[in-house]
C-alpha positions as CSV (number, residue, x, y, z in Angstrom):
1,M,19.6,-103.2,-27.3
2,K,21.3,-99.9,-27.7
3,N,18.2,-98.0,-26.6
4,L,17.9,-100.3,-23.6
5,L,21.5,-99.7,-22.5
6,L,21.2,-95.9,-23.0
7,S,18.0,-95.8,-21.0
8,L,19.7,-97.7,-18.2
9,A,22.8,-95.4,-18.4
10,L,20.7,-92.3,-18.2
11,S,18.7,-93.6,-15.2
12,L,22.0,-94.1,-13.4
13,S,23.6,-90.8,-14.4
14,V,21.3,-87.9,-15.0
15,L,20.7,-85.5,-12.2
16,S,17.2,-86.2,-10.9
17,A,15.0,-84.1,-8.7
18,T,12.4,-85.4,-6.3
19,P,9.0,-86.1,-8.0
20,V,7.4,-83.1,-6.4
21,I,8.9,-80.1,-8.1
22,A,7.3,-77.7,-5.7
23,A,9.4,-79.3,-2.9
24,V,12.6,-77.8,-4.4
25,P,13.7,-75.1,-2.0
26,A,13.9,-71.5,-3.2
27,F,17.5,-70.2,-3.7
28,S,18.3,-67.5,-1.2
29,A,21.6,-65.6,-1.9
30,S,21.3,-63.8,1.5
31,K,21.2,-67.1,3.3
32,I,23.9,-68.7,1.2
33,T,26.4,-65.9,1.7
34,Q,26.0,-66.1,5.5
35,V,28.0,-69.4,5.3
36,K,31.8,-68.7,5.8
37,I,34.6,-71.1,6.7
38,K,38.3,-70.4,7.5
39,D,39.7,-72.7,4.7
40,L,38.6,-75.3,2.2
41,S,40.1,-78.3,3.9
42,F,38.1,-81.5,4.2
43,K,38.0,-81.0,7.9
44,E,36.4,-77.5,7.7
45,V,33.9,-78.4,4.9
46,M,32.7,-81.5,6.7
47,R,32.3,-79.8,10.0
48,K,30.3,-77.0,8.4
49,F,27.8,-79.1,6.4
50,Y,27.8,-82.5,8.0
51,N,28.3,-81.9,11.7
52,G,26.5,-84.6,13.8
53,Q,26.5,-87.1,11.0
54,M,30.1,-88.3,10.9
55,F,31.7,-91.4,12.4
56,D,35.1,-93.1,12.1
57,I,35.4,-95.8,9.4
58,H,38.2,-97.6,7.5
59,V,38.1,-98.1,3.8
60,D,40.9,-99.9,1.9
61,Y,43.0,-98.2,-0.7
62,M,41.9,-94.7,0.2
63,E,45.2,-93.4,1.7
64,D,45.4,-90.5,-0.8
65,T,41.7,-89.4,-0.5
66,P,40.2,-87.8,2.6
67,Y,37.0,-89.5,3.7
68,I,34.7,-90.1,6.7
69,G,31.7,-92.2,7.5
70,L,28.2,-90.7,7.4
71,G,25.1,-91.8,9.4
72,K,25.6,-95.4,10.5
73,Y,25.9,-99.0,9.3
74,D,22.7,-100.5,8.1
75,D,21.5,-104.1,8.9
76,T,23.6,-105.6,6.1
77,G,26.8,-104.0,7.3
78,R,26.8,-101.4,4.5
79,A,27.7,-97.8,5.3
80,T,28.0,-94.5,3.5
81,I,31.2,-92.6,3.3
82,A,31.8,-89.0,2.2
83,L,35.0,-88.3,0.3
84,M,36.4,-85.0,-1.1
85,R,37.4,-84.7,-4.7
86,P,40.3,-82.3,-5.7
87,I,39.2,-78.6,-5.5
88,I,38.5,-77.1,-8.8
89,Q,39.5,-73.4,-9.2
90,Y,37.7,-71.5,-11.9
91,K,36.6,-67.9,-12.8
92,N,33.1,-66.6,-13.0
93,T,31.9,-64.4,-15.9
94,A,33.3,-61.4,-14.1
95,G,36.8,-62.9,-14.0
96,E,36.6,-63.5,-10.2
97,D,38.2,-66.6,-8.7
98,R,35.8,-69.4,-7.5
99,Y,36.5,-72.7,-5.8
100,L,34.3,-75.8,-6.5
101,I,34.1,-78.4,-3.8
102,I,32.8,-81.9,-4.6
103,I,31.8,-84.1,-1.7
104,E,31.0,-87.5,-3.1
105,K,28.9,-90.0,-1.0
106,T,29.2,-93.6,-1.8
107,Q,28.5,-97.0,-0.3
108,V,31.1,-99.3,1.3
109,T,30.9,-102.9,2.5
110,D,33.5,-104.8,4.5
111,G,36.0,-101.9,4.0
112,E,35.6,-101.7,0.2
113,I,33.7,-99.3,-2.0
114,D,30.7,-101.0,-3.7
115,S,31.7,-100.9,-7.4
116,C,29.2,-103.0,-9.3
117,H,27.5,-101.6,-12.5
118,I,24.4,-100.5,-10.7
119,C,26.1,-99.3,-7.5
120,K,25.2,-95.7,-7.0
121,A,26.9,-92.7,-5.5
122,T,25.7,-89.1,-4.9
123,A,27.5,-85.8,-4.6
124,D,27.0,-82.4,-2.9
125,L,28.7,-79.5,-4.7
126,Y,29.7,-76.1,-3.1
127,S,31.1,-73.0,-4.8
128,F,33.1,-70.6,-2.7
129,K,34.9,-67.2,-3.1
130,K,37.8,-65.9,-1.0
131,L,37.1,-62.8,1.0
132,N,39.7,-60.0,1.8
133,N,39.9,-61.2,5.4
134,G,41.0,-64.7,4.3
135,L,37.7,-66.5,4.9
136,F,35.9,-68.4,2.2
137,Q,32.2,-67.4,1.6
138,L,29.7,-69.8,0.1
139,V,28.4,-68.6,-3.3
140,S,26.1,-71.5,-4.3
141,Q,25.5,-75.2,-3.8
142,T,23.4,-78.1,-5.0
143,P,19.9,-78.3,-3.4
144,K,19.6,-80.8,-0.7
145,N,16.7,-82.8,-2.3
146,V,18.5,-83.4,-5.6
147,E,21.1,-86.1,-6.0
148,E,23.6,-86.9,-8.8
149,S,23.4,-90.7,-9.2
150,G,26.2,-92.6,-11.0
151,S,27.3,-96.1,-11.4
152,N,30.3,-98.3,-10.5
153,G,30.3,-96.7,-7.1
154,S,31.1,-93.2,-8.5
155,T,29.1,-90.1,-9.6
156,G,31.1,-89.6,-12.7
157,L,32.0,-86.1,-11.6
158,Y,35.8,-86.2,-12.2
159,A,37.8,-83.1,-11.5
160,E,39.9,-83.3,-14.6
161,D,36.9,-83.7,-16.9
162,I,35.2,-80.8,-15.3
163,K,38.3,-78.6,-15.5
164,N,38.8,-79.4,-19.2
165,G,35.2,-78.6,-20.0
166,L,34.9,-75.3,-18.2
167,Q,33.5,-72.5,-20.4
168,P,30.7,-69.9,-20.6
169,L,27.3,-71.6,-20.9
170,G,25.2,-68.4,-20.8
171,K,25.5,-64.6,-20.7
172,N,26.2,-64.7,-16.9
173,L,26.8,-68.4,-16.5
174,V,30.0,-70.4,-16.3
175,G,29.8,-74.2,-16.4
176,S,31.4,-77.3,-17.7
177,L,30.6,-79.8,-20.5
178,F,31.8,-83.4,-20.2
179,T,30.9,-87.0,-20.9
180,N,29.9,-90.1,-18.9
181,F,29.6,-93.6,-20.3
182,Y,28.0,-97.0,-19.5
183,M,29.2,-100.4,-20.7
184,G,27.1,-103.5,-20.8
185,Q,26.7,-106.6,-23.0
186,G,29.5,-105.5,-25.3
187,A,28.1,-102.0,-26.0
188,R,29.4,-98.7,-24.9
189,D,27.1,-95.7,-24.6
190,E,28.2,-92.1,-23.9
191,W,26.3,-89.0,-23.1
192,W,27.0,-85.3,-22.7
193,K,26.3,-83.6,-19.3
194,A,26.4,-79.9,-18.4
195,L,27.4,-78.6,-15.0
196,H,25.8,-75.2,-14.3
197,L,27.7,-73.0,-11.8
198,P,25.3,-70.0,-11.4
199,E,25.6,-67.4,-8.6
200,N,21.9,-66.6,-8.5
201,D,20.6,-70.2,-8.4
202,F,21.5,-73.7,-7.3
203,I,24.4,-75.6,-8.8
204,N,23.1,-78.5,-10.9
205,V,24.0,-81.0,-13.5
206,Y,21.9,-81.7,-16.6
207,Y,21.7,-84.2,-19.4
208,V,22.5,-82.5,-22.8
209,G,22.4,-85.3,-25.3
210,D,23.8,-88.5,-26.8
211,A,27.6,-88.4,-27.2
212,G,28.1,-91.6,-29.2
213,S,27.8,-95.4,-29.0
214,S,29.3,-98.6,-30.3
215,N,28.6,-102.3,-30.0
216,E,32.1,-103.6,-29.7
217,R,31.1,-107.2,-29.2
218,Y,31.1,-107.4,-33.0
219,D,34.1,-107.0,-35.3
220,E,34.1,-103.8,-37.3
221,D,33.7,-105.8,-40.5
222,S,30.4,-107.4,-39.3
223,P,27.1,-106.1,-40.8
224,L,25.9,-106.0,-37.2
225,Y,28.6,-103.6,-36.0
226,Y,27.8,-99.9,-35.5
227,G,29.7,-97.0,-34.1
228,Y,29.1,-93.2,-34.1
229,E,30.4,-90.1,-32.4
230,G,28.4,-87.2,-31.0
231,T,30.3,-83.9,-30.7
232,L,29.0,-80.6,-29.4
233,K,29.6,-76.9,-29.8
234,V,28.3,-74.0,-27.6
235,L,26.7,-71.2,-29.7
236,P,27.2,-67.9,-27.7
237,N,24.3,-65.5,-28.5
238,N,24.1,-63.1,-25.6
239,T,21.2,-65.0,-24.0
240,T,20.8,-66.3,-20.5
241,Y,21.5,-69.9,-21.6
242,Y,23.5,-70.5,-24.8
243,P,22.2,-73.1,-27.3
244,I,24.3,-76.1,-27.9
245,M,24.8,-77.8,-31.3
246,L,25.2,-81.6,-31.3
247,T,26.7,-83.3,-34.4
248,Y,26.5,-87.0,-35.2
249,K,28.7,-88.9,-37.6
250,G,29.1,-92.6,-38.2
251,E,26.9,-95.7,-38.3
252,M,23.8,-95.4,-36.1
253,P,21.0,-97.9,-35.4
254,T,17.4,-96.7,-36.0
255,N,15.2,-96.1,-32.9
256,D,13.6,-99.6,-33.4
257,D,17.0,-101.2,-34.0
258,E,15.8,-102.6,-37.3
259,R,18.4,-100.9,-39.4
260,I,21.9,-99.5,-39.2
261,E,22.3,-96.3,-41.1
262,H,25.2,-93.9,-42.0
263,V,24.5,-90.5,-40.4
264,N,26.0,-87.0,-40.6
265,Y,23.7,-84.4,-39.1
266,S,23.4,-81.7,-36.5
267,K,20.7,-80.5,-34.1
268,V,20.5,-77.7,-31.6
269,V,19.3,-78.0,-28.0
270,K,18.3,-75.2,-25.7
271,F,18.0,-75.1,-22.0
272,N,14.4,-74.7,-20.7
273,P,14.7,-72.9,-17.3
274,I,11.1,-73.9,-16.4
275,K,11.6,-77.6,-17.0
276,K,15.3,-77.4,-16.0
277,A,16.3,-79.5,-19.0
278,Y,18.0,-79.2,-22.4
279,E,15.5,-80.0,-25.2
């Protein structure tokens, strides 16, 4: 059951490209840096990247979050809204200020965000720098044909988690490491994700590894209970992408769920730039 839940969680959470890898557009720094806006307000960002797609819509309990409708209502009365998460300020490897914008796109029905377990959301990410003339210049963004899918009506890209996980992930790469989770049938599965914020490639989010699991429908004294934690540590080594060590401690079921074993081991994963994955 654990493996089934984890597979479902990953299918809902891991950044997934379109099946045809060749369709991914080539990153062009010269085109990216041509994009400039006067400020990082929701108004300016939406006008720059979503002009012609927006319409007025009301969503309950969204007074403190800027949002707007995108596209149009479908035949079932469902619509997509774009909302802006808090701006994340960070520094690149040269110590220069950067500003990360997250535009989350989620579904609404009858004025409420769809928040079921399998309800998905996507997000577009943009990184900016401030110019001497006061304008903000685009540095990088997520590619248009790649979407970050989450569950419960959210992408799982929370500003506080991203800020807390900010650190160097390569010789010239700043990013963030954080966890997402899925709960179902009394079990909780967590996994590590890495947000890469390069300035010579597209922004992207990648699955790193298992971050722990527990089947809390059983009491801890039950022979059927298990629970383990997966922690990680970045291993800086002056390479393009730093290796990451994952450590597991606790009680873990075997792959076939036949046994529950005590574990205490570590493994190292490395980012494969060709496959665009940690392995």
